[in-house]
N, C-alpha and C positions, 0 to 999 in steps of 0.2 A: 504494500500500500504506500509506504514511504517513497519507494522508487517511482511508482506511478505518479504520486503527487509532485515529486521533484521534476519528473519528466513533463508533466502538464504545466507546472509553473515556468519551466524554461521555455516551453513553446509560447506561453502567454507573453513572457518578456520579449521573445523574438518577434512575436506578432505586433506587440506594442512598439518596438523599435522600428519595424517596417512601416507601421502606420504613421509614426512620428516622422520618419524619413520622407514618406510620400507627401504628407501635409506640408513639410518644410520645403520640399521641392516645388509644390504648387504655389506656396507663398512666394518663393523666389521667382517663379515664372510670372506671377501676377505683378510683382514689383518691377520686373524687367519690362513687361508690357506697358505698365503705367508710365515708366520713365521714357520708353520709346514713343508713346503717344504724346507725352508732354513736349517733346522736341519735334524734330523733323523726321519723317520716314520716307521722304523722296517720292518717287512715282508710285510707291506702294499705297499712297493715299488716294490715288485715282480709282474710280469704281472698276474699270477694266482690269487694273492690276490686282485689285483685291479679289476679284472673281477668279483670275488665273492662279493666284497664290493659294486661295482656299480650296481649289480643286485638287491640289496635291497634298493636302494635310493628311496626317495619320492620327486618328482619334483613338486613344487607348484608355481603358479603365478596367478595373477588376470587378468581376461579378462572381457569385458563388452558386455552384450547382447544388443539386439536392444532396449529393454525397459529401459536400463540404469542400470539394476541390475548388481551387481558384481558377477561374476561366478568364483568359485575356481576350478582349474584343477590340479589334482594330478596324479602321475604315477600309482596309484592303486585304484582310485576312479572314479565314474562317475561324470558328471557335476552336481553341486549342487549350487543353488543360495544361497548366504549368506544374512544375515539381514543387508544390507548396501545399501543405495540409494544415488544417486547424483542428485542434483537439476538440472532441465533442463537448467536453466540460469547460471549454474556454469561454470566459466571460467577455472576450473581445468581440464586438459586433462589427459587421462589415460597414465600411464607410458609406455614407449616403452617396447616391449617384452624382448629386450636384457638387460634392466635395471632391470625389475621386476623379471626376472629369473636368478639365479646365474649360471645356466647351459645352454648350447646351446639347441635350440629347436630341433636340430637334434637328441637329446637323446630321444625325444618323439616318433619320427617316427622310431620305431624298426621294419621296414617292412621287408617282405620276400625278397624284391629286394636287400637290403643291405646285408642280410645274405648270399645270393647266390654268391656274389662277394667276400666274405671274404675268405682269403687263409686258408687252414687247418694248424693246429699247426704242426710244423716240428722240434721242439726242443726236449729237454729231457722230460720225464714224470715228473709229479709234484713232486714226492718224490725225484728223482735224482736231479731235479732242485733246490729243497730246500737244499739238501746235498751239492751240488756244491757251493751254495751261502755261506753256513756255513763254508765250507773248505776255500774259498777265504777270508772270514772274519778273520778266525784264522791266516792264513798265513800273511796277511797284518797287523794284530794286532801284531804279533811277530816282524815284521819289524819296526813297530812304536815304540815298547818297546826298541828295540836295538838302534834305532836312538835317542830316548830320553836318553838312557844310555850314548851314545857317546857324545851327547851335554852336558850332566852333567860333564863328564870327561874333555871335551875340555874347557869349560868356568869355571870349578871349580877351587879350590885352587891348584890342582896339576899342571895345565898347564897355562891357561890365568889368573887365579886368579881374575875373574870378579864377580862370584857369591860366596855366602858363607852361612853357616847355622846361622851365628851370626848377619846378617843384613837383611834388607827388600829386598835386591837383592837375592832372594832365588834361590836354585839350579835348579829348574824346570822352571824358568822364560824364558831362551832362547828357550827351547823346546815349551813352550806355545806360544811364539811370532812367532816362525818359523811355528808351526802348524796352527796358526790363519792366517798367511800370505798365506800359501799354501791352506787353506780353501777358501780364496778369489779367488784363481785361479781355483782349481779343484772342489770346492763345490758350487761356485756361477756362475762364468763367463763361464767356460768350462764344467760345469756339464752336460748340455744338449748334447754337442758333445760326451762326454764320454758315456752317456747313449745310444746314437745311435749306438755305437760300442758294448757295453755290459752293461745291467742293473746291473749285478753282479759286474763288475769292478767299476762302479760308487759307489755302496754301500761299496765295499771293500776299496776303496780309502778314502772315507769320514768317514764312521763309523769305519772301521777297522784301516787303517793306521793313519789318522789324529786324530781320536778319541783316539788312544792309544799313539800317539806321545805327545799329551797334557794330562795334568792331573789336575783336580780340587782338588782331595783329597790331593795330595802332597803339593799344594799351601796352602790349609787350614791348613794342619798339621804344616808347617813351621811357620805360623803365630801363631798357638797355642803354639808352643814351645817358641817363642819369648815372648808371653804374660805370659807364665808360669815362665819365668825368670824375669818378671817385666818390660820388654821392650814394654809397651803398645803403645807408640808412633810409634815404628818400626812396630808393628803389624798393626796399622791403615794405616800407610803409605804403607805397603806392599799390602794391599787390594786396596787402591786407585790408587797407581802407577801401580800395576799389572793389574787392570781393564782398566786403560787408555792405557797401552802399548798393551794389546791384542786387544782392540777395534780399536786402530790406526793401528795395524798390519793387521787386516782383511780389513780395508778401503784401506790401501796401496796396499795390494794384489789385491783387486778388481780393483783399478785404473790402476796398472801396467798390469794386465791381459787384461783389455779393450784396453790399448795401444798396447799390443802385438797382440791382435786380429785384431786391425785396420791395423797394419803392414802386417799381413798375408793376409788380404783381399786385400790390395793394391798390394802386390806381385802377388797374384793370378790373379787380374784383369790385371796387366801389362803383365804377361806372357801369359794370355789367355788360360791357361790349368787348368781346374778344376779337382777335385778329386772325382766328383760325379759318374764317371764310375767305380770306384774301390769300391767293396763291402767289407767293413771291419766289417760288422755286424756279431757278434757271435750268429747266430740264428739257424744254422742247427744242426742236431743231432750229426754229426761227430765232428764239431767244439766244441760244448759244452762238449761233452764227452772227447775230447782231452784236453781241458782246465781243466776239473775236475781231470783227471788223473795226469796232471802235478802238480796241487796244492796239490793233495793227497800225492804225493811224497815229497812235501815240508812241509807237515803239521806237526805242533807240537801242543800239547794240550794247549790251552789258552782260559779259560772260560769267563773271564771278558768282552771281547768285545761281546760275544754272549749274555750274560745277558743284557748288555746295548742295544743291537739290539732288543731284545724282549721287553724290557721296552719302547723302542722308539715308540711302537705301541700306547702308551698312549698320545703321543704328538698330539695336535690339537683335542682331543676328549672331554676335559672338565670333570667335575664331574657329576655323576648321569645321568639319562636319559635325563634331560633337557640340559646337557652340560654346566654347570656353569663354568665360568672362562676359556673359551676355549683358551684365549690368552696366558695362562700359559702352557709351554711345560712340563707337569707333568712327562713324561718319563725321560727327561734329568734332571729335578729337583730331582726326586727320586734317579736316578743313582748317581748324584753328592753328595747329602746329605748322602745317605746310605754308599757310599764309604768313605766319609770323616769321618763319625762316626765310621765305622769299623776300619779305619786306626788309629784313635785316641785311640780306645780300644786296638788294638794290640801294639801301642807304650807304653801304660801303662803296658801291660803284659811284654814287652821287658825290661822295666826299673825295674819291680818288680822281674823278674826271673834273669836277668843280667848274662846270660851264653852265650858262643859262639854258641852253637847249636841253642838256642832259637833265638839269633840275626840273624843267617843265615836263619832260616825258616821264621821268621816274616818279614825280609827284602825282601825275595823273594815274599811273598804274597803281601806285600805292593807295591813293585815295579811292579810286573807283574799283578796280578789279580785286585787289587784296582786301579792301575794306568790306566788299560784298562777300568775298569768299569766307572770311572769318566772321564770327558772330558772338556777341555776348548775351543777347536776349534769349536765344535758344539754350546757350550754356547755363544761364540763370534758371530757366524753366526746368532743365534736367537736374540741376543742382537742388532746386526746391523739391522736385518729385522724389529724389533719392533721400533728402532730409526727412520727408514725411513718410517714408516707407518703413518696413520693419527692420531695415538695416541702414540707419542714418549715417553710419561711418562711411558708407560708400560715397556720399556726397563730398566729404572732405578728402577722401582718397582720389576721387575723380578730379576735383579742383587742384589738388597737389600735383597729380600726374600732368595735367594740362599746363599748368603754370611752370613747373620745374623743367619739363621737357622743352617747352618753347623757349624758356629763358636760357637754359644751358646751350641749346643749339644757337641761340642768338649771341651768346658769349663767344662761341667758336667762330661764327660767321661775321659778326660785326665788331665786337669789342677788341678781340685779339688783333685783327688788321689795323684798327684805329690806334691801338697802343703801339704796335710795332712800327707803323708808319709815322706816328707822331703828328696826327692831324690837329689843327687848331680849332677849338670849339667856339671861339668868339665870332 
């Protein structure tokens, strides 16, 4: 009897450990998905890409047969019993289906009944839909760059004299704070409402406008220039204070947006008139075509935001087939680090050549292309999502990796050539 009891208790402990591991794995997957949705996911946000991605999923959950064996059900396999058994006396109950499966069970029942009630696609063809999204990205990216330029001039030495190249209050700090604040509004709280009107508009606002309004490469470059001059304390303070301000800006944006939504809901309930009867959805062929033509007329060529949008497909994917480190948004990380490194290299070239034409070309590339390629608003949204997840340490690890890798590469690319060549900073 003692032997049987010890055997049963060991099986119960093993079952509990397996259950704990499964729930922990599901929590991690949920956290990774939340972080991925908080930032950019590139063309995976488009309806056509979502359908193609979802068609290849593998749904897996555990179910128990009558004899107690664990049965694995997947989206592309038959029922197969696994080599795992539960003792009849075990008090461990099977996990509910909604916990063991990260997806709804409705995804399994791809019956003909649901297909016949689906409405046919009435929007643009896939190619034109893709082109329309790219056009809106470029236009909103241009608007983001222009807004960043105006904020630089407004808070810079010429007008308000708040920011400067000589202190840790760098020139792009106001635009990074404003962009992070607006990301809390349009990228977190009201993102779902905007998506119901147009998926392209939601992408253009967050990835295009807010991503181009904020810049990580400009932030990193100013800290590099301070360190090259020997102001290491200012450089460290610039990173710490800058991270605190953009993180607080997105939190402040989320809270104010929630308050505004609460006011709108109260006004709608008091008036008794809802806007549900008005169809604002840009889903018909004529509406989508009209929007694309309008934005084509506004279009100017701006490649940085497109590159970052394509890189955003790497967010939430992890490394390799096993998806290692899924919690790291590698798309945003690569965009910020690569833009910061290229900006450091161009700054070294500008100091070495030291001509008016070179300064004009390099400044245009840095401000336009690299400013749009890197982003602080998306970085702040991902940081905030990680901070509110079950693993808040990931937020600070992600911020440390981004800042340290960008800064160290900048030291090699910019500071060492400046020190060895002895450039004058005056």
